[in-house]
KEROLUM-870064 format. One record per residue (C-alpha): x, z, y. Coordinates in steps of 0.25 Angstrom, whole numbers, plus 5000, padded with zeros to 4 digits. Each point is the difference from the previous one (the first is absolute). Layout:
KEROLUM-870064
{u=X, w=Z, v=Y}
...
end
This chain:
KEROLUM-870064
{u=4940, w=5158, v=5878}
{u=4997, w=5014, v=4995}
{u=5004, w=5009, v=5013}
{u=5000, w=5012, v=4991}
{u=4992, w=5009, v=5010}
{u=4988, w=5002, v=4990}
{u=4997, w=5015, v=5000}
{u=5010, w=5003, v=5011}
{u=4995, w=5007, v=5012}
{u=5002, w=4996, v=5015}
{u=4995, w=5004, v=5014}
{u=4996, w=4990, v=5009}
{u=4997, w=5004, v=5015}
{u=4991, w=4992, v=5008}
{u=4992, w=4995, v=4988}
{u=4987, w=4997, v=5006}
{u=5004, w=4986, v=5006}
{u=5010, w=4990, v=5002}
{u=5014, w=5001, v=4992}
{u=4996, w=5014, v=4995}
{u=4988, w=4995, v=4994}
{u=5006, w=4988, v=4994}
{u=5012, w=5008, v=4994}
{u=4990, w=5010, v=4994}
{u=4992, w=4989, v=4993}
{u=5012, w=4993, v=4994}
{u=5005, w=5014, v=4995}
{u=4987, w=5003, v=4994}
{u=4999, w=4986, v=4994}
{u=5013, w=5002, v=4993}
{u=4995, w=5013, v=4994}
{u=5006, w=5011, v=5010}
{u=4994, w=5012, v=5005}
{u=4999, w=5001, v=5015}
{u=4998, w=5011, v=5010}
{u=4994, w=4993, v=5012}
{u=5001, w=5006, v=5014}
{u=4992, w=4996, v=5012}
{u=4991, w=5006, v=5011}
{u=4987, w=4994, v=4995}
{u=4998, w=5007, v=4987}
{u=4986, w=4993, v=4997}
{u=5006, w=4987, v=5002}
{u=5011, w=5003, v=4989}
{u=4989, w=5005, v=4991}
{u=4992, w=4988, v=5001}
{u=5012, w=4990, v=4999}
{u=5006, w=5007, v=4988}
{u=4987, w=5004, v=4992}
{u=5004, w=4991, v=4989}
{u=5013, w=5007, v=4998}
{u=4996, w=5014, v=5002}
{u=5006, w=5005, v=4987}
{u=5014, w=4995, v=5006}
{u=4999, w=5004, v=5014}
{u=5001, w=5013, v=5008}
{u=4995, w=5000, v=5014}
{u=5006, w=5007, v=5012}
{u=4992, w=4999, v=5013}
{u=5007, w=5003, v=5013}
{u=5009, w=4995, v=5011}
{u=5014, w=4998, v=4997}
{u=5004, w=5007, v=5013}
{u=4995, w=5013, v=4996}
{u=5008, w=5010, v=4992}
{u=4988, w=5003, v=4991}
{u=5000, w=4986, v=4995}
{u=5014, w=5000, v=4997}
{u=4999, w=5013, v=4993}
{u=4989, w=4994, v=4991}
{u=5009, w=4988, v=4997}
{u=5012, w=5009, v=4996}
{u=4991, w=5008, v=4991}
{u=4995, w=4988, v=4993}
{u=5014, w=4995, v=4998}
{u=5004, w=5013, v=4994}
{u=4988, w=5000, v=4990}
{u=5002, w=4987, v=4994}
{u=5011, w=4992, v=4994}
{u=5003, w=4993, v=5013}
{u=5008, w=4987, v=4999}
{u=4999, w=4994, v=5015}
{u=4993, w=5001, v=5013}
{u=4996, w=4989, v=5011}
{u=5002, w=5005, v=5014}
{u=4990, w=4991, v=5008}
{u=4991, w=5002, v=5012}
{u=4995, w=4993, v=5012}
{u=5008, w=4997, v=5012}
{u=5000, w=5005, v=5015}
{u=4993, w=4993, v=5012}
{u=5006, w=4988, v=5006}
{u=5008, w=5000, v=5013}
{u=5013, w=4996, v=5007}
{u=5010, w=5011, v=5003}
{u=4995, w=5001, v=5015}
{u=4985, w=5001, v=4995}
{u=5003, w=5013, v=4992}
{u=5002, w=5014, v=5004}
{u=5005, w=5013, v=4993}
{u=4987, w=5004, v=4994}
{u=5000, w=4986, v=4993}
{u=5014, w=5002, v=4994}
{u=4996, w=5014, v=4995}
{u=4988, w=4995, v=4993}
{u=5007, w=4988, v=4994}
{u=5011, w=5010, v=4995}
{u=4989, w=5007, v=4992}
{u=4993, w=4988, v=4996}
{u=5011, w=4991, v=4995}
{u=5012, w=5008, v=4997}
{u=4999, w=5016, v=4999}
{u=4990, w=5001, v=4988}
{u=5009, w=4990, v=4992}
{u=5012, w=5008, v=5002}
{u=4993, w=5013, v=4997}
{u=4994, w=4994, v=4987}
{u=5012, w=4993, v=4995}
{u=5008, w=5013, v=5002}
{u=4990, w=5008, v=4992}
{u=4999, w=4990, v=4988}
{u=5014, w=4995, v=4999}
{u=5005, w=5013, v=4994}
{u=4989, w=4998, v=4989}
{u=5005, w=4986, v=4997}
{u=5015, w=5005, v=5000}
{u=4997, w=5011, v=4990}
{u=4993, w=4991, v=4991}
{u=5011, w=4989, v=5002}
{u=4990, w=4989, v=5002}
{u=4991, w=4996, v=5012}
{u=4996, w=4988, v=5009}
{u=4998, w=5002, v=5015}
{u=4995, w=4988, v=5007}
{u=4997, w=4999, v=5015}
{u=4991, w=4990, v=5006}
{u=5005, w=4997, v=5014}
{u=5000, w=4986, v=5008}
{u=5009, w=4988, v=5002}
{u=5002, w=5006, v=5014}
{u=5011, w=5009, v=4994}
{u=5009, w=4987, v=4999}
{u=4994, w=4992, v=5012}
{u=4992, w=5008, v=5010}
{u=4986, w=4995, v=5003}
{u=4997, w=4999, v=5015}
{u=4990, w=5010, v=5006}
{u=5001, w=5009, v=4987}
{u=5010, w=5010, v=5006}
{u=4996, w=5012, v=4993}
{u=4999, w=4994, v=4987}
{u=5014, w=4992, v=5002}
{u=5007, w=5013, v=5003}
{u=4994, w=5010, v=4990}
{u=5000, w=4991, v=4988}
{u=5014, w=4997, v=5002}
{u=5003, w=5015, v=5000}
{u=4992, w=5001, v=4986}
{u=5009, w=4989, v=4994}
{u=5013, w=5007, v=5005}
{u=4994, w=5013, v=4993}
{u=4997, w=4992, v=4987}
{u=5013, w=4994, v=4999}
{u=5008, w=5013, v=5002}
{u=4991, w=5007, v=4990}
{u=5002, w=4989, v=4990}
{u=5015, w=5002, v=5000}
{u=4998, w=5015, v=4997}
{u=4990, w=4999, v=4989}
{u=5005, w=4987, v=4993}
{u=5009, w=5008, v=4990}
{u=4988, w=5007, v=4995}
{u=4992, w=4987, v=4996}
{u=4991, w=5001, v=5013}
{u=4999, w=4987, v=5008}
{u=4995, w=4999, v=5014}
{u=4996, w=4986, v=5006}
{u=4992, w=4995, v=5011}
{u=4991, w=4987, v=5001}
{u=5000, w=4994, v=5014}
{u=4987, w=4992, v=5001}
{u=4997, w=4989, v=5010}
{u=4987, w=4995, v=5003}
{u=4989, w=5002, v=4989}
{u=4985, w=4999, v=4999}
{u=4998, w=5015, v=5001}
{u=4992, w=5008, v=5011}
{u=5014, w=5004, v=5006}
{u=5002, w=4986, v=5005}
{u=4988, w=5000, v=5009}
{u=5006, w=5009, v=5010}
{u=5012, w=4990, v=5001}
{u=4991, w=4988, v=5001}
{u=4991, w=5007, v=5011}
{u=5013, w=5004, v=5008}
{u=5005, w=4985, v=4999}
{u=4987, w=4995, v=5004}
{u=4999, w=5009, v=5012}
{u=5015, w=4998, v=5005}
{u=4998, w=4985, v=4999}
{u=4986, w=4999, v=5005}
{u=4995, w=4992, v=4988}
{u=4990, w=5002, v=4989}
{u=5003, w=5009, v=4987}
{u=4998, w=4987, v=4992}
{u=5011, w=4993, v=5008}
{u=5009, w=5012, v=5000}
{u=4999, w=5000, v=4985}
{u=5003, w=4985, v=4999}
{u=5012, w=5002, v=5008}
{u=5005, w=5012, v=4992}
{u=4998, w=4991, v=4987}
{u=5007, w=4988, v=5006}
{u=5013, w=5009, v=5002}
{u=5000, w=5004, v=4985}
{u=5008, w=4990, v=4992}
{u=4990, w=5000, v=4989}
{u=4989, w=4997, v=5010}
{u=4991, w=5012, v=4996}
{u=4999, w=5015, v=5000}
{u=5003, w=5007, v=4987}
{u=4990, w=5007, v=4991}
{u=5001, w=5015, v=4997}
{u=4999, w=4997, v=4985}
{u=5013, w=4992, v=5002}
{u=5007, w=5012, v=5006}
{u=4994, w=5009, v=4989}
{u=5007, w=4992, v=4989}
{u=5013, w=5002, v=5006}
{u=4997, w=5015, v=5003}
{u=4996, w=5003, v=4986}
{u=5013, w=4994, v=4994}
{u=5008, w=5008, v=5010}
{u=4992, w=5012, v=4994}
{u=5003, w=4997, v=4986}
{u=5012, w=5003, v=4991}
{u=5004, w=4985, v=5001}
{u=5005, w=5003, v=5014}
{u=5010, w=5011, v=4997}
{u=5012, w=4992, v=5006}
{u=4993, w=4997, v=5013}
{u=5001, w=5011, v=5010}
{u=5003, w=5002, v=5015}
{u=4994, w=4987, v=5003}
{u=4990, w=4995, v=5011}
{u=4994, w=4988, v=4994}
{u=4992, w=4990, v=5009}
{u=4986, w=4994, v=4996}
{u=4998, w=4991, v=5011}
{u=4998, w=4986, v=4996}
{u=5014, w=4997, v=5006}
{u=4997, w=5004, v=5014}
{u=5012, w=5008, v=5003}
{u=5011, w=4990, v=5004}
{u=5012, w=5009, v=4997}
{u=5010, w=4997, v=4989}
{u=4996, w=5013, v=4993}
{u=4985, w=4999, v=5003}
end
């Protein structure tokens, strides 16, 4: 299937590992140009050196306005077609294990920069009457995960923002969607396994086995599997899909609309 993204330009945040890296690689394989964003510039240069003609690197933390400024400027320079808003999550903890400093930091890490960046780029898409905006969050927005209080709270807020934005920009050919991943073989899952191991006083290997046993397909997902869905949502083929939160979780969410 030709996804029709060849020579289109996308921005991918958190492109140095995990979902961001997998989505970036799939876009590049499909012939797209990608502005890759992450804190570790050297890692980006090494990972994408074979695609340097079709990549632009922005090095910096997404919680800093200087980085958001650079991304906005990159979006204005190129014929931007879409953006993936993706980054790591906050520390684990139950509600009573958190304090207000934790909440302030998580707001910056999980939610604030996404709203800032979306509000800067959405008008550019609206002006061109085309755009794809994709948020990578967590299955916790549909079914809260124990001891991930900060993530559960702010990621749900991001979905609320994305849904509301989708309704405003849809008449101009701009789609806004969210992918809600379950457990995947990425660096981000390590903190969840470690937390489960500590809470249950079992080994990390046993904690992972128990997590996989609770997934109907009996395994964790691969970042490349999620990337194939993401790139379709970024493509022209997805023009009638907007305002959706799509699970990618191996059937782990038990609700009817999981």
